[in-house]
DRENDO-756553 format. One line per 4 residues: their letters; for each residue x, y negated, z negated of C-alpha. Coordinates in nm, 2 decimals. Each point is the difference from the previous one (the first is absolute). Example, Ala and Ser with C-alpha at 12.3 -4.5 7.8 and 13.67 -1.06 7.14 Angstrom:
BEGIN
as) 1.23/0.45/-0.78 ~ 0.14/-0.34/0.07;
//
This chain:
BEGIN
mrre) 3.67/1.25/-1.82 ~ 0.11/-0.34/0.12 ~ -0.26/-0.18/0.21 ~ 0.16/-0.17/0.30;
ifne) -0.30/-0.18/0.15 ~ 0.03/-0.31/-0.22 ~ 0.27/-0.27/0.01 ~ 0.10/-0.28/-0.24;
dhea) -0.29/-0.22/0.10 ~ -0.25/0.27/-0.07 ~ 0.16/0.07/-0.34 ~ -0.01/-0.37/-0.09;
fret) -0.36/-0.01/0.09 ~ -0.06/0.31/-0.21 ~ 0.14/-0.19/-0.30 ~ -0.24/-0.29/0.07;
crtf) -0.29/0.24/0.02 ~ 0.10/0.18/-0.31 ~ 0.03/-0.32/-0.20 ~ -0.33/-0.13/0.13;
iare) -0.19/0.32/-0.07 ~ 0.14/0.02/-0.36 ~ -0.08/-0.36/-0.08 ~ -0.33/-0.06/0.19;
lvph) -0.17/0.33/0.05 ~ 0.09/0.26/-0.26 ~ -0.11/-0.21/-0.31 ~ -0.35/-0.04/0.15;
qrew) -0.05/0.36/0.13 ~ -0.23/0.12/-0.28 ~ -0.20/-0.32/0.02 ~ -0.05/0.03/0.37;
eeag) -0.09/0.37/-0.02 ~ -0.27/-0.08/-0.25 ~ -0.13/-0.28/0.23 ~ 0.03/0.21/0.32;
ivsr) 0.19/-0.28/0.18 ~ 0.33/-0.18/0.01 ~ -0.01/-0.38/-0.07 ~ 0.05/-0.23/0.29;
rawr) 0.27/-0.17/-0.19 ~ 0.22/0.31/0.05 ~ -0.05/-0.04/0.37 ~ 0.10/-0.36/0.00;
rage) 0.31/0.08/-0.21 ~ 0.09/0.27/0.25 ~ -0.02/-0.25/0.27 ~ 0.22/-0.24/-0.18;
qgll) 0.26/0.27/-0.03 ~ -0.01/0.08/0.37 ~ -0.14/0.34/-0.04 ~ -0.29/-0.05/0.24;
gtav) 0.04/-0.01/0.37 ~ 0.37/0.08/0.03 ~ -0.07/0.09/0.37 ~ -0.19/-0.32/0.07;
eerf) 0.19/-0.28/0.18 ~ 0.17/-0.26/-0.22 ~ -0.20/-0.28/0.17 ~ -0.31/0.14/-0.16;
gggg) 0.16/0.05/-0.34 ~ 0.11/0.36/0.04 ~ 0.34/0.17/-0.04 ~ 0.07/0.00/0.37;
vddf) 0.14/0.36/-0.02 ~ -0.20/0.27/0.18 ~ 0.17/0.29/-0.19 ~ -0.23/0.26/-0.17;
rfna) 0.28/0.08/-0.24 ~ -0.09/-0.31/-0.20 ~ -0.36/0.13/-0.02 ~ 0.13/0.34/-0.11;
vlde) 0.20/-0.16/-0.28 ~ -0.30/-0.18/-0.15 ~ -0.21/0.31/0.04 ~ 0.25/0.21/-0.19;
elva) 0.05/-0.25/-0.28 ~ -0.37/-0.03/-0.06 ~ -0.03/0.37/-0.04 ~ 0.32/0.03/-0.21;
agvt) -0.16/-0.26/-0.24 ~ -0.33/0.19/-0.01 ~ -0.19/-0.29/0.17 ~ -0.25/0.16/0.23;
gfga) -0.27/-0.27/0.03 ~ 0.18/-0.30/0.15 ~ -0.12/0.00/0.36 ~ 0.32/-0.13/0.16;
pvhn) 0.06/0.32/0.21 ~ -0.34/-0.05/0.16 ~ 0.08/-0.37/0.06 ~ 0.36/0.05/0.12;
dinv) 0.02/0.35/0.15 ~ -0.35/0.04/0.16 ~ -0.12/-0.34/0.09 ~ 0.31/-0.19/0.10;
pylt) 0.04/0.18/0.34 ~ -0.35/-0.09/0.10 ~ 0.05/-0.37/-0.08 ~ 0.35/-0.05/0.13;
klat) -0.03/0.21/0.32 ~ -0.37/-0.06/0.10 ~ -0.08/-0.35/-0.13 ~ 0.01/-0.30/0.23;
eeqk) 0.22/-0.30/-0.09 ~ -0.31/-0.18/-0.12 ~ -0.11/0.30/-0.22 ~ 0.35/0.03/-0.14;
rrwl) 0.00/-0.37/-0.11 ~ -0.33/0.05/-0.17 ~ 0.07/0.33/-0.18 ~ 0.36/0.07/-0.05;
pgfc) 0.12/-0.29/-0.24 ~ -0.26/0.10/-0.26 ~ 0.08/0.36/0.06 ~ 0.36/-0.06/-0.10;
tget) -0.07/-0.22/-0.30 ~ -0.25/0.25/-0.15 ~ -0.29/-0.26/0.03 ~ -0.16/0.21/0.27;
itai) -0.04/0.37/-0.09 ~ -0.08/0.24/0.28 ~ -0.18/0.33/0.04 ~ -0.07/0.22/0.30;
amte) -0.35/0.16/0.03 ~ 0.01/0.33/0.19 ~ -0.18/0.26/-0.21 ~ -0.38/0.03/0.00;
pgag) -0.23/0.21/-0.21 ~ -0.04/0.24/0.30 ~ 0.34/-0.05/0.17 ~ 0.34/0.05/-0.17;
sdlq) 0.29/0.15/0.19 ~ -0.21/0.02/0.32 ~ 0.02/-0.37/0.09 ~ -0.19/0.06/0.32;
girt) -0.31/0.07/-0.21 ~ -0.03/-0.35/-0.14 ~ -0.34/-0.17/0.03 ~ 0.07/-0.36/-0.10;
tavr) -0.09/-0.21/0.30 ~ 0.10/-0.34/0.12 ~ -0.22/-0.14/0.28 ~ 0.12/-0.30/0.20;
dgde) -0.23/-0.30/-0.02 ~ 0.16/-0.30/0.17 ~ 0.31/-0.11/-0.18 ~ -0.07/0.24/-0.29;
yvln) -0.03/0.37/-0.08 ~ -0.30/0.11/-0.22 ~ 0.14/0.26/-0.24 ~ -0.21/0.26/-0.17;
gqkt) 0.10/0.31/-0.20 ~ 0.15/0.14/-0.31 ~ 0.35/0.10/-0.11 ~ 0.12/0.19/-0.31;
fisn) 0.32/0.09/-0.19 ~ 0.15/-0.34/0.11 ~ 0.32/-0.07/-0.20 ~ 0.04/-0.37/-0.10;
gina) -0.37/-0.02/0.08 ~ -0.10/-0.21/-0.30 ~ 0.30/-0.24/0.02 ~ 0.01/-0.03/0.38;
dlvi) -0.03/-0.34/0.17 ~ 0.04/0.15/0.35 ~ -0.12/0.34/0.11 ~ 0.11/0.16/0.33;
vvar) -0.32/0.18/0.10 ~ -0.01/0.30/0.24 ~ -0.33/-0.03/0.19 ~ -0.17/0.11/0.32;
tnpd) -0.03/-0.28/0.25 ~ -0.14/0.24/0.26 ~ -0.26/0.24/-0.15 ~ -0.02/0.22/0.31;
pevg) 0.11/0.35/-0.11 ~ 0.14/0.07/0.34 ~ 0.29/-0.24/-0.05 ~ 0.11/0.17/-0.32;
hegi) 0.30/-0.16/-0.16 ~ 0.02/-0.27/0.27 ~ -0.30/-0.17/-0.17 ~ 0.19/-0.07/-0.32;
sllv) 0.15/-0.35/-0.09 ~ 0.15/-0.17/-0.29 ~ -0.15/-0.32/-0.15 ~ 0.14/-0.21/-0.29;
vdsd) -0.27/-0.10/-0.24 ~ 0.03/-0.28/-0.26 ~ -0.14/0.10/-0.33 ~ -0.21/-0.31/-0.03;
spgf) -0.20/0.08/0.32 ~ -0.38/0.00/-0.05 ~ -0.13/0.36/0.00 ~ 0.33/0.15/-0.12;
ergr) -0.06/0.17/-0.34 ~ 0.22/0.20/-0.23 ~ -0.15/0.30/-0.17 ~ 0.12/0.14/-0.33;
nlek) 0.36/0.04/-0.09 ~ 0.01/0.38/0.03 ~ 0.10/0.20/-0.30 ~ 0.27/0.25/0.08;
igqk) 0.18/0.27/-0.19 ~ 0.34/-0.16/0.06 ~ 0.16/-0.32/0.12 ~ -0.24/-0.18/-0.23;
sqdt) 0.13/-0.36/0.05 ~ -0.02/0.03/0.38 ~ -0.32/-0.18/0.10 ~ -0.19/0.23/0.23;
aelf) -0.33/-0.11/0.14 ~ -0.30/0.05/0.22 ~ -0.04/-0.28/0.25 ~ -0.33/-0.09/0.18;
fndv) -0.04/-0.21/0.32 ~ -0.35/-0.13/0.06 ~ -0.02/-0.20/0.31 ~ 0.34/-0.15/-0.07;
rvpa) 0.09/-0.25/0.27 ~ 0.36/0.03/0.08 ~ 0.16/-0.25/0.23 ~ 0.13/0.16/0.32;
anll) 0.32/-0.18/-0.09 ~ 0.04/0.26/-0.28 ~ 0.02/0.29/0.25 ~ 0.34/0.17/-0.07;
geeg) 0.16/0.10/0.33 ~ -0.22/0.10/0.29 ~ -0.36/0.11/-0.02 ~ -0.03/0.38/0.04;
qgfi) 0.37/0.07/-0.09 ~ -0.05/0.04/-0.38 ~ 0.04/0.37/0.00 ~ 0.33/-0.02/0.18;
ylmr) 0.12/-0.26/-0.25 ~ -0.10/0.22/-0.29 ~ 0.19/0.30/0.15 ~ 0.30/-0.21/0.06;
nlpq) 0.01/-0.13/-0.36 ~ -0.11/0.30/-0.20 ~ 0.35/0.16/0.00 ~ 0.13/-0.28/-0.21;
erls) -0.29/0.03/-0.24 ~ 0.06/0.37/-0.03 ~ 0.37/-0.05/-0.05 ~ -0.07/-0.25/-0.27;
iava) -0.21/0.26/-0.18 ~ 0.28/0.26/0.04 ~ 0.25/-0.25/-0.14 ~ -0.21/-0.05/-0.31;
saag) -0.06/0.37/-0.04 ~ 0.37/0.08/0.02 ~ 0.07/-0.27/-0.26 ~ -0.28/0.14/-0.22;
aaka) 0.14/0.35/0.01 ~ 0.35/-0.12/-0.09 ~ -0.15/-0.21/-0.29 ~ -0.20/0.30/-0.13;
lemt) 0.32/0.22/0.01 ~ 0.20/-0.26/-0.20 ~ -0.27/-0.04/-0.26 ~ -0.03/0.38/-0.04;
keyc) 0.38/0.05/-0.02 ~ 0.01/-0.25/-0.29 ~ -0.30/0.17/-0.17 ~ 0.16/0.35/0.03;
aert) 0.32/-0.13/-0.14 ~ -0.17/-0.14/-0.31 ~ -0.29/0.24/-0.07 ~ 0.09/0.30/-0.20;
afgr) -0.16/0.35/-0.04 ~ 0.13/0.29/-0.20 ~ 0.29/-0.21/-0.12 ~ 0.14/-0.13/0.33;
pigk) -0.09/-0.24/0.28 ~ -0.25/0.15/0.25 ~ 0.25/-0.09/0.28 ~ 0.22/0.27/-0.13;
fqnt) -0.25/0.27/0.09 ~ 0.06/0.18/0.33 ~ -0.35/-0.05/0.12 ~ 0.02/-0.37/-0.05;
rfel) 0.33/-0.03/0.18 ~ -0.14/0.20/0.29 ~ -0.31/-0.22/0.02 ~ 0.21/-0.31/-0.01;
aeia) 0.24/0.14/0.26 ~ -0.28/0.07/0.24 ~ -0.15/-0.34/-0.06 ~ 0.33/-0.18/0.05;
teve) 0.06/0.19/0.33 ~ -0.35/-0.10/0.13 ~ 0.05/-0.36/-0.10 ~ 0.34/-0.02/0.17;
igrv) -0.13/0.16/0.32 ~ -0.30/-0.24/0.01 ~ 0.22/-0.30/-0.05 ~ 0.24/0.09/0.27;
fvdr) -0.28/0.05/0.25 ~ -0.16/-0.33/-0.10 ~ 0.33/-0.18/0.03 ~ 0.04/0.14/0.35;
cise) -0.35/-0.12/0.09 ~ 0.08/-0.35/-0.14 ~ 0.31/-0.01/0.21 ~ -0.19/0.11/0.31;
hvhg) -0.26/-0.26/-0.06 ~ 0.25/-0.28/-0.05 ~ 0.14/0.10/0.35 ~ -0.35/0.01/0.15;
elsi) 0.02/0.38/0.04 ~ -0.24/0.14/-0.26 ~ -0.24/0.23/0.18 ~ -0.36/0.06/-0.09;
ehaa) 0.07/0.36/-0.09 ~ 0.30/-0.08/-0.23 ~ -0.21/-0.26/-0.19 ~ -0.28/0.26/-0.03;
makw) 0.25/0.27/-0.12 ~ 0.14/-0.24/-0.26 ~ -0.34/-0.11/-0.12 ~ -0.15/0.35/-0.05;
wvte) 0.31/0.18/-0.13 ~ 0.14/-0.26/-0.24 ~ -0.34/-0.08/-0.15 ~ -0.08/0.37/-0.05;
mnkr) 0.35/0.04/-0.15 ~ -0.06/-0.29/-0.23 ~ -0.33/0.15/-0.11 ~ 0.18/0.33/-0.08;
vvdr) 0.29/-0.16/-0.18 ~ -0.22/-0.22/-0.22 ~ -0.22/0.30/-0.09 ~ 0.30/0.22/-0.09;
clql) 0.16/-0.29/-0.20 ~ -0.32/-0.05/-0.19 ~ 0.00/0.38/-0.08 ~ 0.35/-0.04/-0.14;
hggy) -0.12/-0.27/-0.23 ~ -0.25/0.24/-0.16 ~ -0.29/-0.15/-0.19 ~ 0.17/-0.34/0.00;
gyml) -0.03/0.00/0.38 ~ -0.37/-0.02/-0.04 ~ 0.01/-0.31/-0.21 ~ -0.03/-0.33/0.19;
eypi) 0.26/-0.17/-0.22 ~ 0.26/0.21/0.18 ~ 0.09/-0.14/0.35 ~ -0.02/0.35/0.16;
akaf) -0.37/0.01/-0.07 ~ -0.05/-0.33/0.18 ~ 0.22/0.12/0.29 ~ -0.22/0.31/0.02;
ldtr) -0.31/-0.22/0.05 ~ 0.16/-0.26/0.22 ~ 0.16/0.25/0.24 ~ -0.31/0.20/0.09;
vqti) -0.13/-0.24/0.26 ~ 0.32/0.00/0.21 ~ -0.09/0.31/0.19 ~ -0.33/-0.16/0.09;
yggt) 0.04/-0.37/0.10 ~ 0.18/-0.10/0.31 ~ -0.12/0.32/0.16 ~ -0.06/0.33/-0.18;
teim) 0.25/0.28/-0.01 ~ -0.23/0.20/0.23 ~ -0.01/-0.28/0.26 ~ 0.38/-0.04/-0.02;
keiv) 0.04/0.37/0.07 ~ -0.23/-0.04/0.30 ~ 0.21/-0.28/0.14 ~ 0.32/0.21/-0.04;
grql) -0.18/0.30/0.15 ~ -0.11/-0.19/0.31 ~ 0.36/-0.12/0.05 ~ 0.11/0.36/0.00;
gf) -0.22/0.05/0.31 ~ -0.31/0.16/-0.17;
//
């Protein structure tokens, strides 16, 4: 089915992304997976190609086009190439709105030029050992002391956590439990701040080259000038920006399911059993027909959500619907595609095995499937 959400500019950008990924990322994928981290050189090269900060104003070195479709193109091409560890989606899709819409003019001058060149890698620290999808349960504190905040706490599962130069930290600036979410604020922490420590690069079952870290804040003195937006409004900012994060995950999931289907169609056309390609067996055709249908349905809904988002109309519930259904669909599709590969599907030399491992986390990060259903259910009036 023809996709109508992209124009000639998006397709030209797609070619740029595809060329860059093939030249700069794919050849190093195995090396980075073994190291557990993508080289900083790749980030700088992405900046040189204009792939970072497309929504950032041109005067700060960005693309000057606030159009999520460009983000979606890069996300899709990374998945299509089997590159799951390059943290540009975190940088572009999740962190850009905080820095472009909340930062002051002075903050933008400090942070955005390096953001766009790839010299300054960013992360956002929400999750804690005892608080995941329930952001109101965070315990990291930031106590005002003159012109500074004293930050204490621990974060975990932070993507780009090892490479990050700037970390947007979700913290409680008012510890009074009575104020609830109104006590949450956002602070931007420089990685060279005294008292800031990175824990280990966490070992995961998939997305091996994505550096994912524990972060520790021990009496870190953060200038009040690094407060992002207004004090006490952090939770509102998070709720405002989480739909784009969830849509980004849905985009990658839809692309991942489509990629798994294409790989499996090729395998079923080449692999023979009992003297004929396994794609000629009715069961295989039925399996592929069901998979193709789910993939198409998922992509159509994601494209609709992208269009809504570009027009400023993406609702919290539609983002949640896309996030939970498409990630669960992708998980089902990859599992069924692996089954059609037989024993070879269990071998890591086959891309479907890597897809099986890389896909699993998508129903968890950005808000679990269960939390997404809760969001949708509440919007239904329950």
